[in-house]
C-alpha positions in Angstrom: 3.7 -33.3 25.1 4.3 -33.1 21.3 0.7 -33.3 20.3 0.1 -30.5 23.5 2.5 -28.3 21.4 0.9 -28.7 18.3 -2.7 -28.3 19.5 -1.8 -24.4 21.3 0.0 -23.5 18.1 -3.3 -25.0 16.0 -5.4 -22.6 18.4 -2.6 -19.7 18.2 -3.0 -19.2 14.7 -6.9 -19.5 14.5 -7.0 -17.2 17.4 -4.5 -14.6 14.8 -7.1 -15.4 12.0 -9.8 -14.7 13.9 -8.6 -11.5 15.2 -7.7 -9.8 11.8 -10.8 -11.2 10.3 -13.4 -9.4 12.5 -10.9 -6.2 12.7 -10.7 -6.7 9.2 -14.3 -6.3 8.7 -14.8 -3.5 11.2 -12.5 -2.1 8.9 -15.2 -1.2 6.4 -18.0 -1.1 8.4 -20.6 1.7 7.1 -19.0 1.8 4.2 -16.1 3.8 5.5 -12.5 3.1 6.0 -11.1 2.7 9.6 -7.7 2.2 9.8 -7.3 2.6 13.0 -9.5 -1.0 13.3 -7.0 -2.6 11.2 -3.6 -1.2 13.6 -5.7 -2.3 16.4 -6.1 -6.0 15.5 -2.4 -6.2 14.3 -1.5 -4.6 17.8 -3.6 -7.4 19.5 -2.2 -10.4 17.3 1.6 -8.8 18.2 0.6 -8.7 21.7 -1.1 -11.8 22.0 2.2 -13.6 20.1 4.9 -12.0 22.2 2.7 -12.5 25.3 2.4 -16.6 24.3 6.2 -16.6 23.4 7.9 -14.6 26.2 5.7 -16.7 28.7 6.4 -20.0 27.2 10.1 -19.3 27.2 10.0 -17.8 30.7 8.1 -20.6 32.4 8.3 -23.4 30.9 5.3 -25.4 32.7 2.6 -23.0 32.6 -0.4 -24.3 31.5 -0.5 -23.2 27.7 -4.4 -23.7 26.9 -5.4 -21.3 30.1 -3.3 -18.8 28.7 -4.7 -19.3 25.3 -8.3 -19.7 26.6 -7.8 -16.5 28.2 -6.3 -14.7 25.2 -9.1 -16.0 23.2 -11.8 -14.3 25.7 -10.2 -10.9 26.3 -9.2 -11.0 22.3 -13.4 -11.3 21.3 -13.7 -8.7 24.2 -11.7 -5.9 22.4 -13.0 -7.0 19.3 -16.5 -6.1 20.3 -15.7 -3.1 22.8 -14.5 -1.4 19.7 -17.3 -2.2 18.1 -19.3 -0.2 20.4 -17.0 2.5 21.3 -13.2 2.4 19.9 -11.9 4.5 22.5 -13.2 2.2 25.2 -11.1 -0.6 23.1 -8.0 1.5 23.4 -8.4 1.8 27.3 -9.3 -1.6 27.8 -5.9 -2.8 25.6 -3.9 -0.3 27.4 -5.4 -2.1 30.8 -4.7 -5.4 29.4 -0.7 -4.9 28.7 -0.5 -3.5 32.4 -2.6 -6.3 33.6 -0.2 -8.6 32.0 2.6 -7.1 33.9 0.9 -7.7 37.1 -0.2 -11.5 36.5 3.5 -12.0 35.8 4.3 -10.7 39.3 1.5 -12.8 40.3 2.9 -16.1 39.3 6.6 -15.3 40.5 5.1 -15.2 43.9 2.7 -17.8 43.8 5.6 -20.0 42.4 8.0 -19.0 45.5 5.6 -19.2 48.1 3.3 -21.6 50.7 0.4 -20.5 52.2 1.6 -17.2 53.2 0.8 -17.8 56.8 -0.1 -15.3 59.2 -0.4 -12.9 56.6 -3.9 -14.1 55.4 -5.6 -12.5 58.8 -4.3 -9.1 57.0 -5.8 -10.3 53.4 -9.2 -11.1 55.6 -9.2 -7.4 57.0 -8.3 -5.9 54.3 -11.2 -8.0 52.4 -13.3 -6.6 54.7 -12.1 -2.7 54.8 -12.4 -2.7 51.2 -16.3 -3.4 51.1 -17.3 -1.7 53.7 -15.0 1.5 52.3 -17.6 1.5 49.4 -20.3 2.1 52.0 -18.6 5.5 52.8 -16.5 6.3 49.9 -17.8 4.7 46.9 -20.2 6.1 44.0 -23.8 4.8 43.1 -24.1 3.4 39.8 -26.8 1.5 37.8 -28.5 1.4 41.6 -25.4 -0.1 43.3 -22.7 1.8 45.4 -19.3 -0.1 44.2 -17.0 2.2 42.9 -14.5 4.7 44.6 -13.4 7.9 42.4 -10.3 8.8 43.3 -10.1 11.5 40.1 -7.3 10.3 38.6 -9.2 6.7 38.0 -12.0 5.0 39.8 -11.8 1.7 40.5 -14.2 -1.3 42.3 -13.0 -2.6 45.5 -14.8 -5.7 45.4 -13.0 -7.4 42.7 -9.9 -7.2 44.6 -11.7 -8.1 47.5 -13.0 -11.0 45.8 -9.1 -12.8 45.2 -8.1 -11.8 48.9 -11.5 -13.8 50.1 -9.9 -16.9 47.8 -6.9 -16.1 49.6 -8.2 -16.7 53.1 -10.5 -19.2 52.0 -7.9 -21.2 50.6 -5.7 -20.4 53.8 -8.5 -21.3 57.0 -9.8 -24.9 54.7 -6.5 -26.4 54.8 -5.1 -25.6 57.9 -8.1 -26.4 60.1 -10.0 -29.5 61.0 -12.4 -29.2 64.1 -15.6 -27.3 63.2 -15.0 -24.8 65.8 -11.9 -23.6 64.4 -14.1 -22.2 61.1 -15.8 -20.1 63.0 -13.4 -17.2 62.2 -14.1 -17.9 58.6 -17.7 -18.3 58.7 -17.6 -14.8 60.3 -15.8 -13.4 57.7 -17.3 -14.7 54.9 -21.2 -13.7 56.4 -19.9 -10.1 56.8 -17.9 -9.6 53.4 -21.8 -10.9 52.1 -23.7 -8.7 54.5 -21.5 -5.5 53.5 -22.2 -6.7 49.5 -25.5 -6.9 49.9 -25.7 -3.2 51.8 -23.7 -1.8 48.6 -26.5 -3.5 46.3 -23.7 -5.8 44.7 -26.1 -8.8 44.8 -23.9 -10.5 41.6 -20.7 -10.6 44.1 -22.8 -11.8 47.0 -23.8 -14.7 44.9 -20.5 -14.9 43.7 -19.1 -15.2 47.2 -21.3 -17.6 48.3 -21.4 -19.9 45.8 -17.9 -20.2 45.8 -17.6 -20.1 49.7 -20.4 -23.4 49.4 -18.0 -25.3 46.9 -14.9 -24.7 48.2 -15.9 -25.7 51.8 -17.5 -29.2 50.3 -14.5 -29.7 48.3 -12.2 -29.0 51.5 -14.1 -30.7 53.7 -16.6 -33.5 52.5 -18.8 -32.8 54.8 -22.0 -33.1 52.8 -24.4 -32.3 56.0 -22.7 -28.7 56.4 -22.9 -28.2 53.0 -26.3 -28.3 52.9 -26.7 -26.6 55.9 -24.9 -23.6 54.5 -27.4 -23.6 51.3 -30.2 -23.4 53.4 -28.6 -20.7 55.5 -27.7 -19.1 51.9 -31.5 -19.5 50.8 -32.9 -18.0 53.9 -30.5 -15.4 53.4 -31.5 -14.9 49.6 -35.4 -15.0 51.3 -35.2 -12.2 54.0 -33.2 -10.3 51.6 -36.3 -10.4 49.1 -38.5 -8.7 51.8 -36.1 -6.6 53.5 -34.6 -5.2 50.5 -36.7 -3.5 48.3 -33.7 -3.2 44.9 -33.7 -7.0 45.6 -37.4 -7.7 45.1 -37.3 -5.3 42.1 -34.7 -7.9 40.2 -37.0 -10.5 41.2 -40.2 -8.5 39.9 -38.0 -7.6 36.6 -36.6 -11.3 36.2 -40.4 -12.8 36.4 -41.7 -10.5 33.8 -39.3 -7.6 32.4 -41.9 -7.0 29.6 -44.6 -5.6 32.2 -42.0 -3.0 33.2 -40.2 -2.6 29.5 -40.3 1.1 29.6 -38.6 1.6 33.1 -36.8 -1.6 34.8 -37.3 -4.4 32.3 -35.7 -2.7 29.4 -32.8 -3.7 29.0 -33.6 -7.4 29.8 -35.9 -7.1 26.6 -33.6 -5.3 24.7 -31.0 -8.0 25.4 -32.9 -11.1 24.9 -34.5 -9.3 21.1 -30.9 -9.0 20.5 -30.0 -12.6 21.1 -32.9 -13.2 19.3 -32.6 -11.3 16.2 -28.8 -13.0 16.2 -30.4 -16.3 15.3 -27.5 -19.3 15.3 -24.8 -17.5 12.6 -25.2 -14.0 14.2 -26.4 -11.0 11.8 -22.9 -10.0 11.1 -20.1 -8.4 13.0 -21.3 -4.4 12.4 -24.9 -5.2 11.5 -26.0 -5.4 14.9 -27.4 -2.3 17.3 -25.8 -2.7 20.6 -26.5 1.0 21.1 -30.2 0.2 21.8 -28.9 -1.8 24.9 -27.9 -0.4 28.1 -24.4 -1.3 29.6 -23.5 -3.4 26.4 -20.1 -2.8 26.8 -20.0 -4.0 30.3 -23.0 -6.3 31.7 -24.6 -7.0 28.3 -21.8 -7.8 26.2 -23.0 -11.5 25.8 -25.8 -10.2 23.6 -24.4 -8.0 21.9 -22.3 -11.4 20.8 -24.9 -13.4 20.6 -26.7 -10.7 18.3 -23.6 -10.0 15.6 -21.9 -13.5 16.3 -24.8 -15.6 16.7 -25.7 -18.2 19.5 -23.2 -21.1 18.4 -20.2 -18.8 18.6 -21.4 -17.6 21.7 -21.6 -21.5 22.9 -17.9 -21.5 21.9 -17.5 -18.6 24.3 -19.2 -20.3 26.9 -17.1 -23.6 26.4 -13.8 -21.3 26.6 -14.9 -20.6 30.0 -15.7 -24.9 30.9 -11.4 -24.9 29.7 -10.7 -23.3 32.7 -13.1 -25.2 35.1 -11.3 -28.4 33.4 -7.6 -27.4 33.2 -8.2 -25.5 36.5 -9.1 -28.8 38.1 -6.3 -30.8 36.4 -4.1 -28.2 38.0 -5.2 -28.4 41.3 -5.4 -32.1 41.5 -1.6 -32.2 40.6 -1.0 -29.2 43.3 1.8 -30.1 45.8 0.0 -28.8 49.0 -3.8 -28.2 50.1 -2.9 -24.7 50.2 -2.3 -24.5 46.2 -4.7 -26.8 45.2 -7.7 -24.7 46.7 -6.1 -21.5 45.8 -6.3 -22.9 42.3 -9.6 -24.1 42.9 -11.1 -21.0 44.1 -9.8 -18.6 41.2 -11.4 -21.6 38.9 -14.8 -21.1 40.4 -14.4 -18.0 41.1 -14.2 -17.2 37.2 -16.4 -19.6 36.0 -19.3 -19.0 38.6 -19.1 -15.2 37.3 -19.1 -15.8 33.7 -22.3 -18.0 34.7 -24.0 -15.9 36.6 -23.7 -13.3 34.2 -24.6 -15.0 31.3 -27.4 -16.6 33.1 -28.7 -13.1 33.9 -28.6 -11.8 30.7 -30.4 -15.2 28.9 -33.1 -14.8 31.7 -32.3 -17.6 33.8 -31.9 -16.1 37.0 -32.2 -12.5 38.1 -29.6 -10.3 36.7 -27.1 -9.7 39.2 -25.0 -6.7 37.3 -21.3 -8.4 37.3 -18.9 -8.3 34.1 -18.0 -11.2 32.1 -14.4 -12.1 33.1 -11.8 -11.1 30.7 -14.4 -10.1 27.8 -16.3 -7.0 29.8 -15.1 -3.9 29.2 -13.6 -2.4 32.8 -10.3 -2.1 34.4 -10.8 -3.3 37.7 -12.6 -6.9 36.2 -9.7 -7.5 33.7 -6.9 -6.8 36.3 -8.9 -9.0 38.7 -9.3 -11.8 35.9 -5.5 -11.3 35.1 -4.6 -11.8 39.0 -6.4 -14.9 39.0 -4.8 -16.4 36.2 -1.4 -15.4 37.3 -2.6 -17.5 40.8 -3.1 -20.2 38.7 -0.3 -20.3 36.3 1.8 -20.1 39.7 0.7 -23.1 40.7 0.8 -24.6 37.2 4.6 -23.7 37.0 5.1 -25.4 41.0 3.6 -28.4 39.7 5.9 -28.6 36.8 8.8 -28.0 38.3 7.4 -30.6 41.0 6.5 -33.2 38.4 9.8 -32.4 36.6 12.2 -33.0 40.0 11.0 -36.4 40.3 11.3 -37.5 37.0 15.4 -36.6 37.5 15.0 -38.3 40.3 13.9 -41.3 38.7 16.9 -41.0 36.2 13.7 -40.1 33.0 14.8 -37.7 30.6 13.2 -34.4 31.1 11.9 -32.5 28.0 
């Protein structure tokens, strides 16, 4: 415990130094003093410190490494977003504050809950309704119908459908044993994926398929059925390539973006050139050219990080996503019931897989999918969804800590 506390204090201290240094550079970029930049940096430092200490005091068994990893990621995001567009960074900061409140509410609910019982059927219907609403009410952005504009604000329904999908998955996989009893869940997953493909949300569809396969195998251990699922996914992907023109376009641009540099391939090429120009150590914060990369503050923010901070720092960002995997697995293994274990495992898979899918698309490892980088990319729906998943993970971690503390007291051991 002492080593853990010493480590978290060191990480928190280094985080503060990083934030102040980054915003210090942004204060003097272009030869003009930008006092709003240093004010933003100080505000972010104070927010992270207060959040960490308040949550640590309120929830003694909270997983501090998970929170610190999230803090680092959203701090990098706000820094890069401010560098691209200060107005967006201010908005992201406000959304972060509101999302923290929601995350705490989720933590309180999860630590008192069991498996929500029949409410999960409502969650599943609501997920389908959210995804279906995009086909009717949403506006097309970047070729995909995934945003609903309510005049006062706009939001992306699929970001919240993902969470409902995890909750429904955890319930079914923890309460069903016979193969036939999984049929409603498999049907639910299929409908969700079809709706996402119809809305041209290929990235979220891939994310749901990947999470489904990983969760199903983890819960059942059925290798043969999981392989059948992988096969069905492969057949579906092949069919989508031939049926939907936008899928073919994505694949063709992925294979050879330079042949369509002035059209669909422009974004991929600019992203790759940004990463290449950054090298190992980057060109320096404020010295890159993020304005030439379309969607540099959302889909392609990883390219901006690679260009200005360097490939080594970009690798550090990936390491922090790996922290979610490791800590999430540990929390799941210590969960007091299967539902909680699968709930945490699902959130861990969703966040990590989402990060690796978009990073893979940016570096041309897989076709570009157009999803956000969790905690880092600009966007209220994305950040709120990530914070809700963080709240779920921490809520189960708190339950685990209370269970362990109770067991120690029953054994007559001292509890720190």
